[in-house]
MDAnalysis code that builds the backbone (N, CA, C; Angstrom):
import MDAnalysis as mda
import numpy as np

u = mda.Universe.empty(294, n_residues=98, atom_resindex=np.repeat(np.arange(98), 3), trajectory=True)
u.add_TopologyAttr("name", ["N", "CA", "C"] * 98)
u.add_TopologyAttr("resid", np.arange(1, 99))
u.add_TopologyAttr("resname", ["UNK", "UNK", "UNK", "UNK", "UNK", "UNK", "UNK", "UNK", "UNK", "UNK", "UNK", "UNK", "UNK", "UNK", "UNK", "UNK", "UNK", "UNK", "UNK", "UNK", "UNK", "UNK", "UNK", "UNK", "UNK", "UNK", "UNK", "UNK", "UNK", "UNK", "UNK", "UNK", "UNK", "UNK", "UNK", "UNK", "UNK", "UNK", "UNK", "UNK", "UNK", "UNK", "UNK", "UNK", "UNK", "UNK", "UNK", "UNK", "UNK", "UNK", "UNK", "UNK", "UNK", "UNK", "UNK", "UNK", "UNK", "UNK", "UNK", "UNK", "UNK", "UNK", "UNK", "UNK", "UNK", "UNK", "UNK", "UNK", "UNK", "UNK", "UNK", "UNK", "UNK", "UNK", "UNK", "UNK", "UNK", "UNK", "UNK", "UNK", "UNK", "UNK", "UNK", "UNK", "UNK", "UNK", "UNK", "UNK", "UNK", "UNK", "UNK", "UNK", "UNK", "UNK", "UNK", "UNK", "UNK", "UNK"])
u.atoms.positions = np.array([
    [22.938, 118.028, -174.003],
    [22.273, 116.761, -174.172],
    [21.852, 116.248, -172.796],
    [20.713, 115.656, -172.742],
    [20.297, 115.090, -171.462],
    [21.048, 113.784, -171.199],
    [21.182, 113.443, -169.945],
    [21.758, 112.147, -169.593],
    [20.755, 111.066, -169.979],
    [21.254, 109.952, -170.477],
    [20.367, 108.849, -170.853],
    [20.209, 107.915, -169.660],
    [18.991, 107.738, -169.146],
    [18.785, 106.828, -168.025],
    [19.202, 105.403, -168.385],
    [19.729, 104.680, -167.435],
    [20.197, 103.304, -167.647],
    [19.100, 102.412, -168.219],
    [17.874, 102.595, -167.802],
    [16.791, 101.701, -168.234],
    [16.364, 101.927, -169.683],
    [16.761, 103.038, -170.280],
    [16.410, 103.306, -171.677],
    [17.516, 102.784, -172.585],
    [17.375, 101.563, -173.051],
    [18.379, 100.916, -173.891],
    [18.464, 101.531, -175.285],
    [17.339, 101.994, -175.787],
    [17.327, 102.635, -177.102],
    [16.188, 103.634, -177.142],
    [16.300, 104.581, -178.076],
    [15.245, 105.574, -178.181],
    [15.562, 106.618, -179.233],
    [14.653, 107.579, -179.327],
    [14.771, 108.601, -180.354],
    [14.016, 109.851, -179.891],
    [14.625, 111.016, -180.133],
    [13.996, 112.301, -179.837],
    [14.146, 113.166, -181.081],
    [13.084, 113.836, -181.491],
    [13.117, 114.676, -182.692],
    [12.681, 116.097, -182.350],
    [13.377, 117.057, -182.921],
    [13.038, 118.488, -182.811],
    [12.905, 118.953, -181.367],
    [13.832, 118.511, -180.516],
    [13.830, 118.951, -179.127],
    [14.463, 120.327, -179.070],
    [13.719, 121.305, -178.660],
    [14.149, 122.703, -178.667],
    [14.978, 123.006, -177.427],
    [16.110, 123.660, -177.627],
    [16.855, 124.265, -176.531],
    [16.982, 125.742, -176.851],
    [17.443, 126.545, -175.926],
    [17.353, 127.997, -176.053],
    [17.976, 128.556, -177.340],
    [19.047, 127.950, -177.857],
    [19.734, 128.480, -179.036],
    [19.568, 127.643, -180.298],
    [18.704, 126.648, -180.267],
    [18.518, 125.812, -181.445],
    [17.645, 124.612, -181.140],
    [17.858, 123.555, -181.903],
    [17.132, 122.312, -181.627],
    [18.004, 121.119, -182.000],
    [17.603, 119.953, -181.502],
    [18.414, 118.752, -181.652],
    [17.527, 117.545, -181.938],
    [18.041, 116.654, -182.786],
    [17.465, 115.328, -183.007],
    [18.517, 114.335, -182.540],
    [18.121, 113.276, -181.854],
    [19.098, 112.246, -181.510],
    [18.422, 110.894, -181.321],
    [19.205, 109.856, -181.589],
    [18.746, 108.483, -181.376],
    [19.923, 107.670, -180.865],
    [19.619, 106.603, -180.131],
    [20.672, 105.773, -179.552],
    [20.200, 104.340, -179.395],
    [21.162, 103.442, -179.370],
    [20.933, 102.034, -179.082],
    [22.165, 101.556, -178.315],
    [22.026, 101.411, -177.017],
    [23.171, 101.056, -176.165],
    [23.738, 99.682, -176.506],
    [22.867, 98.697, -176.728],
    [23.342, 97.340, -177.006],
    [24.191, 97.282, -178.266],
    [23.821, 98.070, -179.267],
    [24.562, 98.073, -180.528],
    [25.634, 99.164, -180.562],
    [25.719, 99.972, -179.498],
    [26.717, 101.035, -179.440],
    [26.516, 102.106, -180.492],
    [25.255, 102.439, -180.760],
    [24.938, 103.399, -181.810],
    [24.428, 104.710, -181.220],
    [24.850, 105.811, -181.845],
    [24.391, 107.136, -181.450],
    [24.451, 108.052, -182.662],
    [23.373, 108.775, -182.922],
    [23.344, 109.803, -183.960],
    [22.754, 111.051, -183.331],
    [23.431, 112.195, -183.565],
    [22.966, 113.478, -183.041],
    [23.029, 114.489, -184.173],
    [21.998, 115.296, -184.303],
    [21.990, 116.411, -185.254],
    [21.591, 117.666, -184.485],
    [22.507, 118.643, -184.438],
    [22.261, 119.921, -183.772],
    [22.070, 120.998, -184.832],
    [21.118, 121.888, -184.612],
    [20.839, 122.989, -185.531],
    [20.761, 124.275, -184.720],
    [21.594, 125.249, -185.071],
    [21.650, 126.507, -184.324],
    [20.692, 127.537, -184.896],
    [20.047, 128.262, -184.016],
    [19.234, 129.406, -184.396],
    [20.041, 130.687, -184.164],
    [20.814, 130.684, -183.083],
    [21.666, 131.813, -182.728],
    [23.094, 131.337, -182.516],
    [24.023, 132.264, -182.552],
    [25.418, 131.969, -182.254],
    [25.526, 131.564, -180.787],
    [26.247, 130.473, -180.534],
    [26.440, 130.034, -179.152],
    [27.568, 129.018, -179.054],
    [27.977, 128.776, -177.820],
    [29.000, 127.774, -177.493],
    [28.388, 126.836, -176.459],
    [28.625, 125.557, -176.627],
    [28.150, 124.566, -175.645],
    [29.228, 123.524, -175.434],
    [29.109, 122.802, -174.351],
    [30.023, 121.700, -174.040],
    [29.198, 120.427, -173.966],
    [29.706, 119.357, -174.566],
    [28.981, 118.099, -174.622],
    [29.895, 116.948, -174.197],
    [29.340, 116.042, -173.420],
    [30.026, 114.798, -173.089],
    [29.198, 113.665, -173.676],
    [29.842, 112.826, -174.470],
    [29.140, 111.702, -175.081],
    [28.996, 110.566, -174.078],
    [27.971, 109.729, -174.243],
    [27.760, 108.602, -173.323],
    [28.952, 107.637, -173.326],
    [29.143, 106.935, -172.227],
    [30.264, 105.997, -172.078],
    [30.251, 104.876, -173.114],
    [29.073, 104.494, -173.617],
    [29.030, 103.379, -174.574],
    [29.538, 103.779, -175.960],
    [29.822, 105.053, -176.180],
    [30.367, 105.522, -177.460],
    [31.883, 105.620, -177.335],
    [32.577, 104.888, -178.170],
    [34.043, 104.875, -178.129],
    [34.651, 105.780, -179.188],
    [34.114, 105.775, -180.391],
    [34.627, 106.576, -181.493],
    [33.450, 107.205, -182.222],
    [33.674, 108.409, -182.739],
    [32.610, 109.063, -183.487],
    [33.201, 110.040, -184.492],
    [32.364, 110.484, -185.404],
    [32.783, 111.488, -186.392],
    [31.876, 112.700, -186.251],
    [32.417, 113.860, -186.584],
    [31.691, 115.123, -186.526],
    [31.699, 115.735, -187.925],
    [30.544, 116.163, -188.395],
    [30.440, 116.865, -189.667],
    [29.806, 118.219, -189.380],
    [30.573, 119.286, -189.610],
    [30.146, 120.637, -189.250],
    [29.823, 121.478, -190.473],
    [28.832, 122.333, -190.304],
    [28.559, 123.399, -191.265],
    [28.429, 124.682, -190.443],
    [29.376, 125.598, -190.614],
    [29.412, 126.864, -189.870],
    [29.551, 126.658, -188.363],
    [30.367, 125.672, -187.991],
    [30.616, 125.436, -186.576],
    [32.008, 124.846, -186.409],
    [32.431, 124.716, -185.155],
    [33.711, 124.080, -184.877],
    [33.573, 123.204, -183.644],
    [34.422, 122.172, -183.580],
    [34.417, 121.234, -182.464],
    [35.842, 121.100, -181.964],
    [36.007, 121.224, -180.644],
    [37.323, 121.075, -180.021],
    [37.200, 120.086, -178.870],
    [38.042, 119.060, -178.857],
    [38.022, 118.081, -177.767],
    [38.839, 118.623, -176.605],
    [38.229, 118.649, -175.423],
    [38.881, 119.119, -174.205],
    [38.654, 118.048, -173.140],
    [39.635, 117.176, -172.958],
    [39.464, 116.066, -172.019],
    [38.343, 115.155, -172.473],
    [37.346, 114.936, -171.605],
    [36.181, 114.107, -171.940],
    [35.062, 114.904, -172.598],
    [35.251, 116.211, -172.725],
    [34.215, 117.081, -173.273],
    [34.542, 117.522, -174.694],
    [33.512, 117.956, -175.394],
    [33.665, 118.584, -176.699],
    [33.116, 120.002, -176.582],
    [33.944, 120.984, -176.948],
    [33.496, 122.372, -177.010],
    [32.969, 122.601, -178.423],
    [31.706, 122.976, -178.517],
    [31.049, 123.161, -179.804],
    [30.674, 124.635, -179.941],
    [31.224, 125.287, -180.961],
    [30.919, 126.689, -181.252],
    [30.102, 126.728, -182.536],
    [28.909, 127.331, -182.453],
    [28.002, 127.334, -183.597],
    [27.609, 128.754, -183.969],
    [27.582, 129.015, -185.272],
    [27.099, 130.280, -185.825],
    [25.603, 130.133, -186.122],
    [24.893, 131.248, -186.344],
    [23.482, 131.126, -186.740],
    [23.352, 130.263, -187.999],
    [22.350, 129.425, -188.037],
    [22.075, 128.505, -189.146],
    [23.128, 127.411, -189.300],
    [23.933, 127.183, -188.287],
    [24.930, 126.109, -188.326],
    [24.258, 124.761, -188.074],
    [24.939, 123.704, -188.523],
    [24.475, 122.356, -188.218],
    [25.678, 121.491, -187.872],
    [25.444, 120.520, -187.021],
    [26.485, 119.589, -186.608],
    [25.876, 118.199, -186.553],
    [26.491, 117.262, -187.263],
    [26.066, 115.861, -187.228],
    [27.134, 115.058, -186.514],
    [26.716, 114.268, -185.538],
    [27.623, 113.405, -184.782],
    [27.148, 111.977, -184.970],
    [28.054, 111.117, -185.426],
    [27.722, 109.712, -185.653],
    [28.740, 108.829, -184.982],
    [28.263, 107.822, -184.280],
    [29.148, 106.784, -183.746],
    [29.659, 106.017, -184.943],
    [30.957, 105.753, -184.944],
    [31.563, 105.075, -186.079],
    [32.784, 104.326, -185.584],
    [32.711, 103.016, -185.499],
    [33.825, 102.222, -184.979],
    [35.095, 102.384, -185.797],
    [34.971, 102.688, -187.089],
    [36.146, 102.794, -187.946],
    [36.827, 104.157, -187.839],
    [36.139, 105.128, -187.265],
    [36.703, 106.461, -187.145],
    [37.494, 106.571, -185.852],
    [38.762, 106.855, -185.947],
    [39.612, 106.952, -184.763],
    [39.934, 108.395, -184.392],
    [39.566, 109.346, -185.255],
    [39.844, 110.754, -184.985],
    [38.594, 111.565, -185.255],
    [38.531, 112.750, -184.674],
    [37.426, 113.654, -184.904],
    [37.671, 114.351, -186.234],
    [36.691, 114.271, -187.134],
    [36.825, 114.967, -188.420],
    [35.942, 116.195, -188.387],
    [36.451, 117.293, -188.890],
    [35.704, 118.536, -188.930],
    [35.647, 119.031, -190.357],
    [34.450, 119.327, -190.826],
    [34.246, 119.851, -192.171],
    [33.518, 121.180, -192.071],
    [34.245, 122.291, -192.170],
    [33.582, 123.604, -192.041],
    [32.623, 123.860, -193.186],
])
């Protein structure tokens, strides 16, 4: 994920291609909102750090796994996997649904 510049309070990116898949994401810093959808084309592993304005979130996986390592999340994805990440104040733990 790219770093979000301080001056961009809110925004949205759709179908941003990276080497092993593509990603959609939107954010609103003032409201503390973040939604990310990752879609894998090939098997791969990535590490992600969420922005500081996100305190709690949930993960919904299809053919992938998420492991919290300090401030990072290790994300392992199989071909055709998807991962949805949503900021959720009521969620206090990472949920994984294979």
